[in-house]
N, C-alpha and C positions, 0 to 999 in steps of 0.2 A: 461445602465448596468443592468444585471439581478442580483438578490439576490441569493447568494450561501448558501445552507444549509450544514453545517458540522455536521456529526454524529460522535463524537470523544470520546476521553478518553480511547482508547484501543491500547496503553496507552496514557496518556496525554503528555508524552515526545515527541511523534511524532505529536500529534495534534498541539502543539506549532509550529512545522515546517510548517505544512499546513497553519496555520494562517499567519505566517511570509512570506512564499513564495508567497502566493496569494496576499497579500498586496504589497509586493515588485514588483511583476509582473504588477499589476495594475498601480502603481506609475510610473514604467518604461515606460509602454505603453501609458499612458495618460498624465503624467507629472503633474507639479504643486502640489496641495494639494490633488490630487485624491487618494482614497484608496477603497478597496473592500466593497461591501455591503454583509454582512455575518450575518447569524443567526446560533448559535452554540448550540448543545445539547450534553453535555458531561456526560458520564456514570461513575459509580464507577467500575473500571476494576476488582476489587476483586470479585464483584458479577458475572461478566461475566466469569471470570476464573473458579469460583466454578462450574458454569453450564457446562463449557467446560469439566472440569475434570470428571464431572458426566455423560457426554454424553447427556446432555439436550439441544440439538441443536434446537429442536422445541421451547423450552422456550425462547432461545436466539432470535430466529426468531420472535416470537410473541412480545417480549419486544421491540426489536429494530424497528419492524414495527410500533408499537404504537408511538415510539419517532419520527420516520420518518414522520408520519402523523402530529405530533405536529409541526414539522419544516415546513411542507407545510402550515399548518394553520397559522403559524407565518409569512408567506410571502416568504418562500424559493421557488425559481423558478427552482432550480437545486439541486440535492442531491448528496453529496459526503460522502461515508462511509470510514472513515479515518483509515483503517486497511486492511491487506491482508487476514489474517486467517478468519475473520468473514465474508468475502465474500462467505464463505460456505453457508450462508443463504441469499445471495444477491437476488436470485430469489423471495424469499418470501417478502423481503423488497420492491423490485421493483414492485411487483404485488399489494402492499398495497397503492401505491401513484399514483398520476396522473402526476407528474412532471418528467422530465428526470432524470434517475439514471445513473451516470457516473461510469462505471466499471473500476476498477484499472488495470485489465489485458489488457483491450482495450487501455488505455493510454500508457501502457508500450510496448505493441505489435506494436503500430504505430511507436514508436521511433526505435524499433529494426528493423522493416522493412525499415524505412527510411535510416538506416545505411547499409542496404544490408545483414544483418546477418540472418541465419535461424536455427542455432544450438546454444542454450545458456544453461548455467547452472542456477539452481534455488536454492537460499538460503532462508530459512524462518523457521517457526515453523515446527514441525514434521507433523502436520495436513496439512499445506500448501504444504510441499514437498512430502508427501506420498499419499495424496488423489488426486482426479481428478478434483476438481472444478476449480482450476486455470490452472492446466496443460492442461486440455482439451480445455479451453478457448484459451490458446496460440496455441494449435494445430489447432484450427479453423482458426487461422490467418496464418497457414502455417509454424509455428515455432516449431521445435523439442526441447524438454526439457530433460536435463540431471540433475540428482540429486546426491548428495554426497553418499558415502557408509554409511551403517547403523551406524557405530561408529562415523563417521563425522557428521551425522545428529544429533546424541545425543549432540555433542559439540555445534553445531550451535543453537540448541533449548535451551540448558541450558544457554548459554551466553545471549540469548534474554531475558529469564524470570528472571534469577538471577542477571543480570547486566544491560542490556540496558533499560529494562522497569523501572528500578530503577534509571536511570540516571548515572550509573557507567560505566566508560570507562577504560578498562584494556589493557595494551600494550601486554600482553601475549595472550589475546583473539584476538587482532588485528592480531598478527602473526599467530595464529592458523587459522583464517579465510583466510589469505593470502595463507597459505600452502594448504588449502582445494581448493581454487580457482586454484592454480597451478596444483593440481592433476586433476581437472576437465578440465583444458586446455589440459593436456596430453591425456585425454579421447576424445578430439575433440570439446570441447566447444569453441565457438568463442567469447563469451561474458558471463556475469553473471548478472542475475536479482537479485537485492536486494529485495527479496520478503517478507520482513517484514519491516514495516514502521519505525522501530528503527535502522535498520542496518546501514543506512547512517551516523549515529552519530559515528559509530565505524571505518568504513573503507571507504576510498575515493580512487579516481583514482590513486593517487600517490603510494598507498600501494598495488595495484592490478596489476597482470601481464596481465589481460584481461580487455576490456572495461566493465564498470559497467552501469547498468540501474537501477537507484534509483526510485522505484515505488512511493515513497512519492512525490518527486519533479515532476515527470512526471504526476502524478494524479492531483497535485495542478495546474500545468500549463494547463492541459486539462480543469479544472474548469474555469480558467481565459479565455481561448479561447472561451468557451461556453458562459460565462457571457458577454463577449464583442462582440460576434458575432452579426452582424446586422440581420441575418436571421437564423432560425433554420431549 
């Protein structure tokens, strides 16, 4: 079993899910008292958010690259960046380490393709929805991406930062997300990517008219696949 490095805390609410899903998957696959080999580096998300708001993405990349190197030095053999939005600086982080970097969009795209879909909606922070770093990665897999209308993006983004990152679950917000998904279905979406690692705590398949692809779960499962693979 390879040791998984988790670069988390963005927010810690979803990092908990990564830790739980990875260990549950290892237990299920190997049985007995097995659990995952993990090293975790968790940041103060307040500091990251301040840099995001100021547009200091270079500083974020430098900071997280240093932490990624520390995880590698601590024995991590695979690196998982436990956030969608901060994959904006994924190329810089990946270039700073010698161990495999597991990209969250690749994990999600693999499952979308497995189900035979090729047009999906994307929910996430405004940075994730409006910029190209994840959208283009999905396109490289042959997947077309639809995003909500501007006013709907504001709702999705606000719920993430004002509620989900703080561990708050609001039924009104769940219904708002379901309505946004329904409108995306009317625009031709065949499924929806939960492109923020906290969204899965708010909405599940029972509340959605379209198939959901939870990036957190799929990313964690890819980490386990890699950790337990006999050959790379």
